[in-house]
N, CA, C, O and the ligand as a Tripos MOL2 file, in Angstrom:
@<TRIPOS>MOLECULE
protein
  305   303    77     0     0
PROTEIN
NO_CHARGES

@<TRIPOS>ATOM
      1 N          13.4370   16.8710    8.5040 N.3       1 MET1
      2 CA         14.3180   16.7150    7.3960 C.3       1 MET1
      3 C          13.6920   17.2360    6.0710 C.2       1 MET1
      4 O          12.5000   17.0380    5.8340 O.2       1 MET1
      5 N          14.4770   17.8810    5.2390 N.am      2 PRO2
      6 CA         13.8240   18.2090    4.0000 C.3       2 PRO2
      7 C          13.7610   17.1640    3.1070 C.2       2 PRO2
      8 O          14.6260   16.2890    3.1100 O.2       2 PRO2
      9 N          12.6620   17.1570    2.2040 N.am      3 ARG3
     10 CA         12.6330   16.1130    1.2990 C.3       3 ARG3
     11 C          13.1890   16.5070   -0.0120 C.2       3 ARG3
     12 O          12.9240   17.6060   -0.4990 O.2       3 ARG3
     13 N          13.9410   15.6570   -0.5910 N.am      4 VAL4
     14 CA         14.6850   15.9350   -1.7490 C.3       4 VAL4
     15 C          14.3780   14.8130   -2.7890 C.2       4 VAL4
     16 O          14.0940   13.6790   -2.4020 O.2       4 VAL4
     17 N          14.4330   15.1180   -4.0410 N.am      5 SER5
     18 CA         14.2750   14.1740   -5.1050 C.3       5 SER5
     19 C          15.5450   13.4350   -5.4780 C.2       5 SER5
     20 O          16.5630   14.1050   -5.6520 O.2       5 SER5
     21 N          15.5770   12.2680   -5.6010 N.am      6 VAL6
     22 CA         16.7980   11.4500   -5.8420 C.3       6 VAL6
     23 C          17.0020   11.3440   -7.3010 C.2       6 VAL6
     24 O          16.1690   10.8150   -8.0370 O.2       6 VAL6
     25 N          18.1330   11.8590   -7.7210 N.am      7 SER7
     26 CA         18.5010   11.8780   -9.1350 C.3       7 SER7
     27 C          18.8220   10.4760   -9.5020 C.2       7 SER7
     28 O          19.3960    9.7520   -8.6890 O.2       7 SER7
     29 N          18.4690   10.0320  -10.7370 N.am      8 ALA8
     30 CA         18.7710    8.5850  -11.2950 C.3       8 ALA8
     31 C          20.3530    8.7320  -11.6510 C.2       8 ALA8
     32 O          21.0070    7.7180  -11.8920 O.2       8 ALA8
     33 N          20.8950    9.9050  -11.6760 N.am      9 ARG9
     34 CA         22.2560    9.8940  -11.9960 C.3       9 ARG9
     35 C          23.1720    9.6170  -10.7060 C.2       9 ARG9
     36 O          22.9640   10.1700   -9.6270 O.2       9 ARG9
     37 N          24.0520    8.8390  -10.9010 N.am     10 ARG10
     38 CA         24.8690    8.4830   -9.7910 C.3      10 ARG10
     39 C          26.3950    8.9600  -10.0430 C.2      10 ARG10
     40 O          26.9950    8.8160  -11.1080 O.2      10 ARG10
     41 N          26.8970    9.5410   -8.8980 N.am     11 SER11
     42 CA         28.3670    9.7320   -9.0320 C.3      11 SER11
     43 C          29.0440    8.6720   -8.2990 C.2      11 SER11
     44 O          28.3820    7.6640   -8.0520 O.2      11 SER11
     45 N          30.2870    8.7350   -7.9020 N.am     12 ALA12
     46 CA         31.0750    7.7170   -7.3230 C.3      12 ALA12
     47 C          30.2110    7.2070   -5.9880 C.2      12 ALA12
     48 O          29.6780    7.9580   -5.1700 O.2      12 ALA12
     49 N          30.2040    5.8710   -5.9690 N.am     13 GLY13
     50 CA         29.4380    5.2620   -4.9310 C.3      13 GLY13
     51 C          30.2820    4.5290   -3.8970 C.2      13 GLY13
     52 O          31.5110    4.5390   -3.9740 O.2      13 GLY13
     53 N          29.6450    3.9140   -2.9600 N.am     14 PHE14
     54 CA         30.2990    3.0610   -2.0390 C.3      14 PHE14
     55 C          30.2900    1.6560   -2.5200 C.2      14 PHE14
     56 O          29.4740    1.2540   -3.3490 O.2      14 PHE14
     57 N          31.3080    0.8430   -1.9290 N.am     15 SER15
     58 CA         31.2580   -0.5140   -2.2360 C.3      15 SER15
     59 C          30.1680   -1.1720   -1.3540 C.2      15 SER15
     60 O          29.6180   -0.6210   -0.4000 O.2      15 SER15
     61 N          29.9270   -2.4510   -1.8140 N.am     16 LEU16
     62 CA         28.8630   -3.1920   -1.0460 C.3      16 LEU16
     63 C          29.0840   -3.3070    0.4080 C.2      16 LEU16
     64 O          28.1620   -3.1820    1.2130 O.2      16 LEU16
     65 N          30.3140   -3.5460    0.7480 N.am     17 ASP17
     66 CA         30.7240   -3.6600    2.2100 C.3      17 ASP17
     67 C          30.5020   -2.3600    2.8960 C.2      17 ASP17
     68 O          29.9540   -2.3150    3.9980 O.2      17 ASP17
     69 N          30.9240   -1.2800    2.2560 N.am     18 ASP18
     70 CA         30.6830    0.0830    2.8930 C.3      18 ASP18
     71 C          29.2590    0.3510    3.0320 C.2      18 ASP18
     72 O          28.8080    0.8070    4.0820 O.2      18 ASP18
     73 N          28.5400    0.0940    2.0380 N.am     19 ALA19
     74 CA         26.9720    0.3970    2.0160 C.3      19 ALA19
     75 C          26.3600   -0.4690    3.1100 C.2      19 ALA19
     76 O          25.4260    0.0080    3.7530 O.2      19 ALA19
     77 N          26.7650   -1.6050    3.3610 N.am     20 ALA20
     78 CA         26.1590   -2.4140    4.3920 C.3      20 ALA20
     79 C          26.4920   -1.9110    5.8390 C.2      20 ALA20
     80 O          25.7130   -2.0030    6.7880 O.2      20 ALA20
     81 N          27.7090   -1.3860    5.8860 N.am     21 ARG21
     82 CA         28.0630   -0.8020    7.0700 C.3      21 ARG21
     83 C          27.3720    0.4680    7.2760 C.2      21 ARG21
     84 O          26.8920    0.6560    8.3940 O.2      21 ARG21
     85 N          27.2500    1.3070    6.4440 N.am     22 ILE22
     86 CA         26.5310    2.5180    6.6450 C.3      22 ILE22
     87 C          25.0930    2.3140    6.9440 C.2      22 ILE22
     88 O          24.4920    2.9970    7.7730 O.2      22 ILE22
     89 N          24.5270    1.3150    6.2190 N.am     23 ARG23
     90 CA         23.1020    0.9680    6.5170 C.3      23 ARG23
     91 C          22.9300    0.6690    8.0300 C.2      23 ARG23
     92 O          22.0440    1.2140    8.6870 O.2      23 ARG23
     93 N          23.8450   -0.2500    8.5780 N.am     24 GLN24
     94 CA         23.8750   -0.6520   10.0170 C.3      24 GLN24
     95 C          23.9010    0.7150   10.9270 C.2      24 GLN24
     96 O          23.1260    0.8880   11.8670 O.2      24 GLN24
     97 N          24.7910    1.5600   10.5620 N.am     25 MET25
     98 CA         25.0200    2.7420   11.3560 C.3      25 MET25
     99 C          23.6230    3.6720   11.3100 C.2      25 MET25
    100 O          23.1250    4.1800   12.3150 O.2      25 MET25
    101 N          23.1580    3.7790   10.1320 N.am     26 ILE26
    102 CA         21.8460    4.5480   10.0290 C.3      26 ILE26
    103 C          20.7810    4.0180   10.8580 C.2      26 ILE26
    104 O          20.1710    4.6970   11.6840 O.2      26 ILE26
    105 N          20.5540    2.6930   10.6040 N.am     27 LEU27
    106 CA         19.5620    1.9090   11.3460 C.3      27 LEU27
    107 C          19.6550    2.0200   12.8410 C.2      27 LEU27
    108 O          18.6610    2.2250   13.5360 O.2      27 LEU27
    109 N          20.8810    1.8790   13.3270 N.am     28 SER28
    110 CA         21.1260    1.9610   14.6750 C.3      28 SER28
    111 C          20.9160    3.3230   15.3150 C.2      28 SER28
    112 O          20.7560    3.4260   16.5310 O.2      28 SER28
    113 N          20.9180    4.2890   14.5550 N.am     29 GLY29
    114 CA         20.5950    5.7000   15.1020 C.3      29 GLY29
    115 C          21.8870    6.3530   15.4600 C.2      29 GLY29
    116 O          21.9080    7.4710   15.9750 O.2      29 GLY29
    117 N          22.9450    5.6830   15.2000 N.am     30 LYS30
    118 CA         24.2210    6.3450   15.7350 C.3      30 LYS30
    119 C          24.7910    7.4060   14.6300 C.2      30 LYS30
    120 O          24.5780    7.2730   13.4240 O.2      30 LYS30
    121 N          25.4460    8.3380   15.1300 N.am     31 PRO31
    122 CA         26.1130    9.2780   14.1370 C.3      31 PRO31
    123 C          26.9720    8.4600   13.1890 C.2      31 PRO31
    124 O          27.7870    7.6620   13.6520 O.2      31 PRO31
    125 N          26.8440    8.6030   12.0570 N.am     32 SER32
    126 CA         27.6430    7.9250   10.9110 C.3      32 SER32
    127 C          28.7480    8.6280   10.2950 C.2      32 SER32
    128 O          28.7140    9.8160    9.9750 O.2      32 SER32
    129 N          29.7460    7.8290   10.1390 N.am     33 GLU33
    130 CA         31.0470    8.5080    9.4570 C.3      33 GLU33
    131 C          31.1910    7.8130    8.1810 C.2      33 GLU33
    132 O          30.7970    6.6530    8.0600 O.2      33 GLU33
    133 N          31.7150    8.4340    7.2570 N.am     34 CYS34
    134 CA         32.1180    7.8210    5.8980 C.3      34 CYS34
    135 C          33.2020    6.7500    6.1700 C.2      34 CYS34
    136 O          34.2280    7.0720    6.7690 O.2      34 CYS34
    137 N          33.0020    5.5270    5.7560 N.am     35 PRO35
    138 CA         34.0580    4.5060    5.9010 C.3      35 PRO35
    139 C          35.2500    4.7750    5.0070 C.2      35 PRO35
    140 O          36.2790    4.1150    5.1550 O.2      35 PRO35
    141 N          35.1480    5.7590    4.0480 N.am     36 GLN36
    142 CA         36.2770    6.0020    3.1620 C.3      36 GLN36
    143 C          37.1290    7.1640    3.7050 C.2      36 GLN36
    144 O          38.3560    7.1310    3.6220 O.2      36 GLN36
    145 N          36.4490    8.2100    4.2720 N.am     37 CYS37
    146 CA         37.2540    9.2930    4.5770 C.3      37 CYS37
    147 C          37.0760    9.8400    6.0530 C.2      37 CYS37
    148 O          37.8000   10.7280    6.5040 O.2      37 CYS37
    149 N          36.0370    9.2280    6.7810 N.am     38 GLY38
    150 CA         35.7670    9.5540    8.1830 C.3      38 GLY38
    151 C          34.9490   10.8460    8.4010 C.2      38 GLY38
    152 O          34.6440   11.2570    9.5200 O.2      38 GLY38
    153 N          34.6350   11.4240    7.2960 N.am     39 PHE39
    154 CA         33.6910   12.6560    7.2990 C.3      39 PHE39
    155 C          32.3360   12.2190    7.8030 C.2      39 PHE39
    156 O          31.8530   11.1510    7.4270 O.2      39 PHE39
    157 N          31.6450   13.1090    8.7360 N.am     40 PRO40
    158 CA         30.2350   12.7680    9.0000 C.3      40 PRO40
    159 C          29.3310   12.6930    7.7980 C.2      40 PRO40
    160 O          29.3720   13.5520    6.9170 O.2      40 PRO40
    161 N          28.5410   11.6920    7.7680 N.am     41 LEU41
    162 CA         27.5930   11.4740    6.7500 C.3      41 LEU41
    163 C          26.2740   12.2170    6.9330 C.2      41 LEU41
    164 O          25.7550   12.2790    8.0480 O.2      41 LEU41
    165 N          25.7370   12.7670    5.8910 N.am     42 GLU42
    166 CA         24.4000   13.3960    5.9600 C.3      42 GLU42
    167 C          23.4390   12.6090    5.3640 C.2      42 GLU42
    168 O          23.6250   12.2670    4.1960 O.2      42 GLU42
    169 N          22.3190   12.2120    6.0210 N.am     43 ALA43
    170 CA         21.2090   11.4970    5.4980 C.3      43 ALA43
    171 C          19.9790   12.2440    5.3430 C.2      43 ALA43
    172 O          19.5200   12.8160    6.3320 O.2      43 ALA43
    173 N          19.3550   12.3140    4.1650 N.am     44 THR44
    174 CA         18.1760   13.0620    3.8780 C.3      44 THR44
    175 C          17.0950   12.0880    3.3140 C.2      44 THR44
    176 O          17.4060   11.1370    2.5960 O.2      44 THR44
    177 N          15.8600   12.3600    3.6580 N.am     45 VAL45
    178 CA         14.7850   11.5610    3.1360 C.3      45 VAL45
    179 C          14.5750   11.9310    1.7800 C.2      45 VAL45
    180 O          14.5120   13.1270    1.4930 O.2      45 VAL45
    181 N          14.4520   10.9990    0.8630 N.am     46 GLY46
    182 CA         14.3030   11.2630   -0.5140 C.3      46 GLY46
    183 C          13.0500   10.5030   -1.0970 C.2      46 GLY46
    184 O          12.4720    9.6650   -0.4040 O.2      46 GLY46
    185 N          12.6840   10.7680   -2.2260 N.am     47 GLU47
    186 CA         11.5700   10.1770   -2.8840 C.3      47 GLU47
    187 C          12.0450    8.8520   -3.4860 C.2      47 GLU47
    188 O          13.1100    8.8150   -4.1020 O.2      47 GLU47
    189 N          11.2860    7.7660   -3.3240 N.am     48 ALA48
    190 CA         11.6850    6.5330   -4.0050 C.3      48 ALA48
    191 C          11.5390    6.6900   -5.5250 C.2      48 ALA48
    192 O          10.5530    7.2280   -6.0300 O.2      48 ALA48
    193 N          12.5590    6.1980   -6.2220 N.am     49 PRO49
    194 CA         12.4120    6.1990   -7.6570 C.3      49 PRO49
    195 C          11.2410    5.3600   -8.0620 C.2      49 PRO49
    196 O          10.8620    4.3970   -7.3950 O.2      49 PRO49
    197 N          10.6670    5.7640   -9.2020 N.am     50 VAL50
    198 CA          9.4820    4.9540   -9.6160 C.3      50 VAL50
    199 C           9.7870    3.5100   -9.8340 C.2      50 VAL50
    200 O          10.8330    3.1850  -10.3960 O.2      50 VAL50
    201 N           8.9450    2.6540   -9.4260 N.am     51 GLY51
    202 CA          9.1110    1.3460   -9.6800 C.3      51 GLY51
    203 C          10.0100    0.6150   -8.6270 C.2      51 GLY51
    204 O          10.2700   -0.5810   -8.7610 O.2      51 GLY51
    205 N          10.4950    1.3760   -7.5470 N.am     52 LYS52
    206 CA         11.4240    0.7750   -6.5650 C.3      52 LYS52
    207 C          10.6660    0.5590   -5.2400 C.2      52 LYS52
    208 O          11.2200    0.7980   -4.1660 O.2      52 LYS52
    209 N           9.4390    0.1230   -5.3120 N.am     53 GLY53
    210 CA          8.6930   -0.1160   -4.1360 C.3      53 GLY53
    211 C           7.9770    1.0600   -3.6000 C.2      53 GLY53
    212 O           8.0720    2.1330   -4.1950 O.2      53 GLY53
    213 N           7.2100    0.9380   -2.4360 N.am     54 ASP54
    214 CA          6.4630    2.0310   -1.9510 C.3      54 ASP54
    215 C           7.0060    2.6900   -0.8230 C.2      54 ASP54
    216 O           6.4180    3.6820   -0.3910 O.2      54 ASP54
    217 N           8.1000    2.2610   -0.2550 N.am     55 GLY55
    218 CA          8.7130    2.8410    0.8420 C.3      55 GLY55
    219 C           9.6100    4.0630    0.4540 C.2      55 GLY55
    220 O           9.9710    4.2290   -0.7110 O.2      55 GLY55
    221 N           9.9500    4.8950    1.4470 N.am     56 GLY56
    222 CA         10.7360    5.9090    1.3270 C.3      56 GLY56
    223 C          12.2650    5.4630    1.0970 C.2      56 GLY56
    224 O          12.6340    4.2910    1.1740 O.2      56 GLY56
    225 N          13.0300    6.4540    0.8310 N.am     57 VAL57
    226 CA         14.3780    6.0870    0.7790 C.3      57 VAL57
    227 C          15.2460    7.2680    1.4970 C.2      57 VAL57
    228 O          14.8320    8.4190    1.6320 O.2      57 VAL57
    229 N          16.3900    6.8420    1.8900 N.am     58 TRP58
    230 CA         17.3980    7.8280    2.4110 C.3      58 TRP58
    231 C          18.4300    7.9650    1.3230 C.2      58 TRP58
    232 O          18.8250    7.0770    0.5680 O.2      58 TRP58
    233 N          18.7700    9.1210    1.3650 N.am     59 LEU59
    234 CA         19.9280    9.7020    0.4070 C.3      59 LEU59
    235 C          21.0420   10.0080    1.4440 C.2      59 LEU59
    236 O          20.9210   10.9720    2.2000 O.2      59 LEU59
    237 N          22.1190    9.2010    1.4840 N.am     60 VAL60
    238 CA         23.2220    9.3160    2.3070 C.3      60 VAL60
    239 C          24.3640    9.9360    1.4620 C.2      60 VAL60
    240 O          24.7790    9.4610    0.4050 O.2      60 VAL60
    241 N          24.7940   11.0030    2.0370 N.am     61 ARG61
    242 CA         25.8880   11.7140    1.1810 C.3      61 ARG61
    243 C          27.1300   12.0450    2.1990 C.2      61 ARG61
    244 O          27.0330   12.3310    3.3920 O.2      61 ARG61
    245 N          28.2210   11.9410    1.4790 N.am     62 CYS62
    246 CA         29.4140   12.2880    2.1170 C.3      62 CYS62
    247 C          29.9030   13.5950    1.5320 C.2      62 CYS62
    248 O          30.0730   13.6760    0.3160 O.2      62 CYS62
    249 N          30.1400   14.6280    2.3370 N.am     63 HIS63
    250 CA         30.6660   15.8810    1.7340 C.3      63 HIS63
    251 C          32.1530   15.8770    1.7310 C.2      63 HIS63
    252 O          32.7520   16.8360    1.2450 O.2      63 HIS63
    253 N          32.8150   14.8230    2.2600 N.am     64 GLY64
    254 CA         34.2270   14.7940    2.2820 C.3      64 GLY64
    255 C          34.6760   14.1920    0.9880 C.2      64 GLY64
    256 O          35.4650   14.8410    0.3000 O.2      64 GLY64
    257 N          34.2930   13.1130    0.6140 N.am     65 CYS65
    258 CA         34.8080   12.5230   -0.6440 C.3      65 CYS65
    259 C          33.7680   12.5260   -1.7630 C.2      65 CYS65
    260 O          34.0590   12.0720   -2.8690 O.2      65 CYS65
    261 N          32.5750   13.0240   -1.4990 N.am     66 GLY66
    262 CA         31.5300   13.0410   -2.5360 C.3      66 GLY66
    263 C          30.7660   11.8200   -2.9300 C.2      66 GLY66
    264 O          29.9500   11.8210   -3.8520 O.2      66 GLY66
    265 N          31.0750   10.7200   -2.1610 N.am     67 ARG67
    266 CA         30.2840    9.5540   -2.5030 C.3      67 ARG67
    267 C          28.9100    9.5510   -1.8460 C.2      67 ARG67
    268 O          28.7630   10.0550   -0.7330 O.2      67 ARG67
    269 N          27.8930    8.9900   -2.5190 N.am     68 ASN68
    270 CA         26.5780    8.9530   -1.9870 C.3      68 ASN68
    271 C          25.9580    7.5420   -2.2870 C.2      68 ASN68
    272 O          26.3890    6.7120   -3.0870 O.2      68 ASN68
    273 N          24.9530    7.4540   -1.5490 N.am     69 LEU69
    274 CA         24.3480    6.1790   -1.4600 C.3      69 LEU69
    275 C          22.7200    6.3560   -1.2250 C.2      69 LEU69
    276 O          22.2750    7.1220   -0.3700 O.2      69 LEU69
    277 N          21.9990    5.6570   -1.9760 N.am     70 VAL70
    278 CA         20.5190    5.6750   -1.8440 C.3      70 VAL70
    279 C          20.0290    4.3920   -1.1940 C.2      70 VAL70
    280 O          20.1570    3.3430   -1.8240 O.2      70 VAL70
    281 N          19.4870    4.3900   -0.0040 N.am     71 MET71
    282 CA         18.9890    3.1320    0.5860 C.3      71 MET71
    283 C          17.6030    3.2060    1.0170 C.2      71 MET71
    284 O          17.1240    4.2240    1.5160 O.2      71 MET71
    285 N          16.9130    2.0490    0.8100 N.am     72 GLN72
    286 CA         15.5210    1.8840    1.0950 C.3      72 GLN72
    287 C          15.2480    2.0040    2.5620 C.2      72 GLN72
    288 O          16.0030    1.4360    3.3510 O.2      72 GLN72
    289 N          14.2740    2.6680    2.9660 N.am     73 GLN73
    290 CA         13.8970    2.6560    4.4660 C.3      73 GLN73
    291 C          13.1820    1.3690    4.7900 C.2      73 GLN73
    292 O          12.4220    0.8450    3.9760 O.2      73 GLN73
    293 N          13.4220    0.8740    5.9510 N.am     74 PRO74
    294 CA         12.8370   -0.4210    6.2030 C.3      74 PRO74
    295 C          11.3180   -0.2910    6.4260 C.2      74 PRO74
    296 O          10.8340    0.7110    6.9520 O.2      74 PRO74
    297 N          10.6570   -1.2340    6.0510 N.am     75 LYS75
    298 CA          9.1500   -1.1570    6.2310 C.3      75 LYS75
    299 C           8.7950   -1.3560    7.7710 C.2      75 LYS75
    300 O           9.4300   -2.1110    8.5060 O.2      75 LYS75
    301 N           7.8610   -0.7000    8.1130 N.am     76 PRO76
    302 CA          7.4340   -0.8710    9.5140 C.3      76 PRO76
    303 C           6.8310   -2.1960    9.9420 C.2      76 PRO76
    304 O           6.4680   -2.3620   11.1060 O.2      76 PRO76
    305 ZN         33.6530   10.2380    2.4380 Zn       77 ZN77
@<TRIPOS>BOND
     1     1     2 1
     2     2     3 1
     3     3     4 2
     4     3     5 am
     5     5     6 1
     6     6     7 1
     7     7     8 2
     8     7     9 am
     9     9    10 1
    10    10    11 1
    11    11    12 2
    12    11    13 am
    13    13    14 1
    14    14    15 1
    15    15    16 2
    16    15    17 am
    17    17    18 1
    18    18    19 1
    19    19    20 2
    20    19    21 am
    21    21    22 1
    22    22    23 1
    23    23    24 2
    24    23    25 am
    25    25    26 1
    26    26    27 1
    27    27    28 2
    28    27    29 am
    29    29    30 1
    30    30    31 1
    31    31    32 2
    32    31    33 am
    33    33    34 1
    34    34    35 1
    35    35    36 2
    36    35    37 am
    37    37    38 1
    38    38    39 1
    39    39    40 2
    40    39    41 am
    41    41    42 1
    42    42    43 1
    43    43    44 2
    44    43    45 am
    45    45    46 1
    46    46    47 1
    47    47    48 2
    48    47    49 am
    49    49    50 1
    50    50    51 1
    51    51    52 2
    52    51    53 am
    53    53    54 1
    54    54    55 1
    55    55    56 2
    56    55    57 am
    57    57    58 1
    58    58    59 1
    59    59    60 2
    60    59    61 am
    61    61    62 1
    62    62    63 1
    63    63    64 2
    64    63    65 am
    65    65    66 1
    66    66    67 1
    67    67    68 2
    68    67    69 am
    69    69    70 1
    70    70    71 1
    71    71    72 2
    72    71    73 am
    73    73    74 1
    74    74    75 1
    75    75    76 2
    76    75    77 am
    77    77    78 1
    78    78    79 1
    79    79    80 2
    80    79    81 am
    81    81    82 1
    82    82    83 1
    83    83    84 2
    84    83    85 am
    85    85    86 1
    86    86    87 1
    87    87    88 2
    88    87    89 am
    89    89    90 1
    90    90    91 1
    91    91    92 2
    92    91    93 am
    93    93    94 1
    94    94    95 1
    95    95    96 2
    96    95    97 am
    97    97    98 1
    98    98    99 1
    99    99   100 2
   100    99   101 am
   101   101   102 1
   102   102   103 1
   103   103   104 2
   104   103   105 am
   105   105   106 1
   106   106   107 1
   107   107   108 2
   108   107   109 am
   109   109   110 1
   110   110   111 1
   111   111   112 2
   112   111   113 am
   113   113   114 1
   114   114   115 1
   115   115   116 2
   116   115   117 am
   117   117   118 1
   118   118   119 1
   119   119   120 2
   120   119   121 am
   121   121   122 1
   122   122   123 1
   123   123   124 2
   124   123   125 am
   125   125   126 1
   126   126   127 1
   127   127   128 2
   128   127   129 am
   129   129   130 1
   130   130   131 1
   131   131   132 2
   132   131   133 am
   133   133   134 1
   134   134   135 1
   135   135   136 2
   136   135   137 am
   137   137   138 1
   138   138   139 1
   139   139   140 2
   140   139   141 am
   141   141   142 1
   142   142   143 1
   143   143   144 2
   144   143   145 am
   145   145   146 1
   146   146   147 1
   147   147   148 2
   148   147   149 am
   149   149   150 1
   150   150   151 1
   151   151   152 2
   152   151   153 am
   153   153   154 1
   154   154   155 1
   155   155   156 2
   156   155   157 am
   157   157   158 1
   158   158   159 1
   159   159   160 2
   160   159   161 am
   161   161   162 1
   162   162   163 1
   163   163   164 2
   164   163   165 am
   165   165   166 1
   166   166   167 1
   167   167   168 2
   168   167   169 am
   169   169   170 1
   170   170   171 1
   171   171   172 2
   172   171   173 am
   173   173   174 1
   174   174   175 1
   175   175   176 2
   176   175   177 am
   177   177   178 1
   178   178   179 1
   179   179   180 2
   180   179   181 am
   181   181   182 1
   182   182   183 1
   183   183   184 2
   184   183   185 am
   185   185   186 1
   186   186   187 1
   187   187   188 2
   188   187   189 am
   189   189   190 1
   190   190   191 1
   191   191   192 2
   192   191   193 am
   193   193   194 1
   194   194   195 1
   195   195   196 2
   196   195   197 am
   197   197   198 1
   198   198   199 1
   199   199   200 2
   200   199   201 am
   201   201   202 1
   202   202   203 1
   203   203   204 2
   204   203   205 am
   205   205   206 1
   206   206   207 1
   207   207   208 2
   208   207   209 am
   209   209   210 1
   210   210   211 1
   211   211   212 2
   212   211   213 am
   213   213   214 1
   214   214   215 1
   215   215   216 2
   216   215   217 am
   217   217   218 1
   218   218   219 1
   219   219   220 2
   220   219   221 am
   221   221   222 1
   222   222   223 1
   223   223   224 2
   224   223   225 am
   225   225   226 1
   226   226   227 1
   227   227   228 2
   228   227   229 am
   229   229   230 1
   230   230   231 1
   231   231   232 2
   232   231   233 am
   233   233   234 1
   234   234   235 1
   235   235   236 2
   236   235   237 am
   237   237   238 1
   238   238   239 1
   239   239   240 2
   240   239   241 am
   241   241   242 1
   242   242   243 1
   243   243   244 2
   244   243   245 am
   245   245   246 1
   246   246   247 1
   247   247   248 2
   248   247   249 am
   249   249   250 1
   250   250   251 1
   251   251   252 2
   252   251   253 am
   253   253   254 1
   254   254   255 1
   255   255   256 2
   256   255   257 am
   257   257   258 1
   258   258   259 1
   259   259   260 2
   260   259   261 am
   261   261   262 1
   262   262   263 1
   263   263   264 2
   264   263   265 am
   265   265   266 1
   266   266   267 1
   267   267   268 2
   268   267   269 am
   269   269   270 1
   270   270   271 1
   271   271   272 2
   272   271   273 am
   273   273   274 1
   274   274   275 1
   275   275   276 2
   276   275   277 am
   277   277   278 1
   278   278   279 1
   279   279   280 2
   280   279   281 am
   281   281   282 1
   282   282   283 1
   283   283   284 2
   284   283   285 am
   285   285   286 1
   286   286   287 1
   287   287   288 2
   288   287   289 am
   289   289   290 1
   290   290   291 1
   291   291   292 2
   292   291   293 am
   293   293   294 1
   294   294   295 1
   295   295   296 2
   296   295   297 am
   297   297   298 1
   298   298   299 1
   299   299   300 2
   300   299   301 am
   301   301   302 1
   302   302   303 1
   303   303   304 2
@<TRIPOS>SUBSTRUCTURE
     1 MET1         2 RESIDUE 1 A MET
     2 PRO2         6 RESIDUE 1 A PRO
     3 ARG3        10 RESIDUE 1 A ARG
     4 VAL4        14 RESIDUE 1 A VAL
     5 SER5        18 RESIDUE 1 A SER
     6 VAL6        22 RESIDUE 1 A VAL
     7 SER7        26 RESIDUE 1 A SER
     8 ALA8        30 RESIDUE 1 A ALA
     9 ARG9        34 RESIDUE 1 A ARG
    10 ARG10       38 RESIDUE 1 A ARG
    11 SER11       42 RESIDUE 1 A SER
    12 ALA12       46 RESIDUE 1 A ALA
    13 GLY13       50 RESIDUE 1 A GLY
    14 PHE14       54 RESIDUE 1 A PHE
    15 SER15       58 RESIDUE 1 A SER
    16 LEU16       62 RESIDUE 1 A LEU
    17 ASP17       66 RESIDUE 1 A ASP
    18 ASP18       70 RESIDUE 1 A ASP
    19 ALA19       74 RESIDUE 1 A ALA
    20 ALA20       78 RESIDUE 1 A ALA
    21 ARG21       82 RESIDUE 1 A ARG
    22 ILE22       86 RESIDUE 1 A ILE
    23 ARG23       90 RESIDUE 1 A ARG
    24 GLN24       94 RESIDUE 1 A GLN
    25 MET25       98 RESIDUE 1 A MET
    26 ILE26      102 RESIDUE 1 A ILE
    27 LEU27      106 RESIDUE 1 A LEU
    28 SER28      110 RESIDUE 1 A SER
    29 GLY29      114 RESIDUE 1 A GLY
    30 LYS30      118 RESIDUE 1 A LYS
    31 PRO31      122 RESIDUE 1 A PRO
    32 SER32      126 RESIDUE 1 A SER
    33 GLU33      130 RESIDUE 1 A GLU
    34 CYS34      134 RESIDUE 1 A CYS
    35 PRO35      138 RESIDUE 1 A PRO
    36 GLN36      142 RESIDUE 1 A GLN
    37 CYS37      146 RESIDUE 1 A CYS
    38 GLY38      150 RESIDUE 1 A GLY
    39 PHE39      154 RESIDUE 1 A PHE
    40 PRO40      158 RESIDUE 1 A PRO
    41 LEU41      162 RESIDUE 1 A LEU
    42 GLU42      166 RESIDUE 1 A GLU
    43 ALA43      170 RESIDUE 1 A ALA
    44 THR44      174 RESIDUE 1 A THR
    45 VAL45      178 RESIDUE 1 A VAL
    46 GLY46      182 RESIDUE 1 A GLY
    47 GLU47      186 RESIDUE 1 A GLU
    48 ALA48      190 RESIDUE 1 A ALA
    49 PRO49      194 RESIDUE 1 A PRO
    50 VAL50      198 RESIDUE 1 A VAL
    51 GLY51      202 RESIDUE 1 A GLY
    52 LYS52      206 RESIDUE 1 A LYS
    53 GLY53      210 RESIDUE 1 A GLY
    54 ASP54      214 RESIDUE 1 A ASP
    55 GLY55      218 RESIDUE 1 A GLY
    56 GLY56      222 RESIDUE 1 A GLY
    57 VAL57      226 RESIDUE 1 A VAL
    58 TRP58      230 RESIDUE 1 A TRP
    59 LEU59      234 RESIDUE 1 A LEU
    60 VAL60      238 RESIDUE 1 A VAL
    61 ARG61      242 RESIDUE 1 A ARG
    62 CYS62      246 RESIDUE 1 A CYS
    63 HIS63      250 RESIDUE 1 A HIS
    64 GLY64      254 RESIDUE 1 A GLY
    65 CYS65      258 RESIDUE 1 A CYS
    66 GLY66      262 RESIDUE 1 A GLY
    67 ARG67      266 RESIDUE 1 A ARG
    68 ASN68      270 RESIDUE 1 A ASN
    69 LEU69      274 RESIDUE 1 A LEU
    70 VAL70      278 RESIDUE 1 A VAL
    71 MET71      282 RESIDUE 1 A MET
    72 GLN72      286 RESIDUE 1 A GLN
    73 GLN73      290 RESIDUE 1 A GLN
    74 PRO74      294 RESIDUE 1 A PRO
    75 LYS75      298 RESIDUE 1 A LYS
    76 PRO76      302 RESIDUE 1 A PRO
    77 ZN77       305 GROUP 0 **** ****
């Protein structure tokens, strides 16, 4: 997976409920779909923003509706 830097700028995001659902899908390793539009979600490894812990993050993006989500990778 290519590494990308996560911009501090946020566009439209997901609700907390959707974010929790997406997190479950990503963690279970299943192909994930956008809860809003059903488009396949794309997850890329990103750099953790400064001060946000030492773990990596996933940048989850939907190319269908343009929503995106940054989520912390679980610590081993
Ligand atoms: Zn979508």
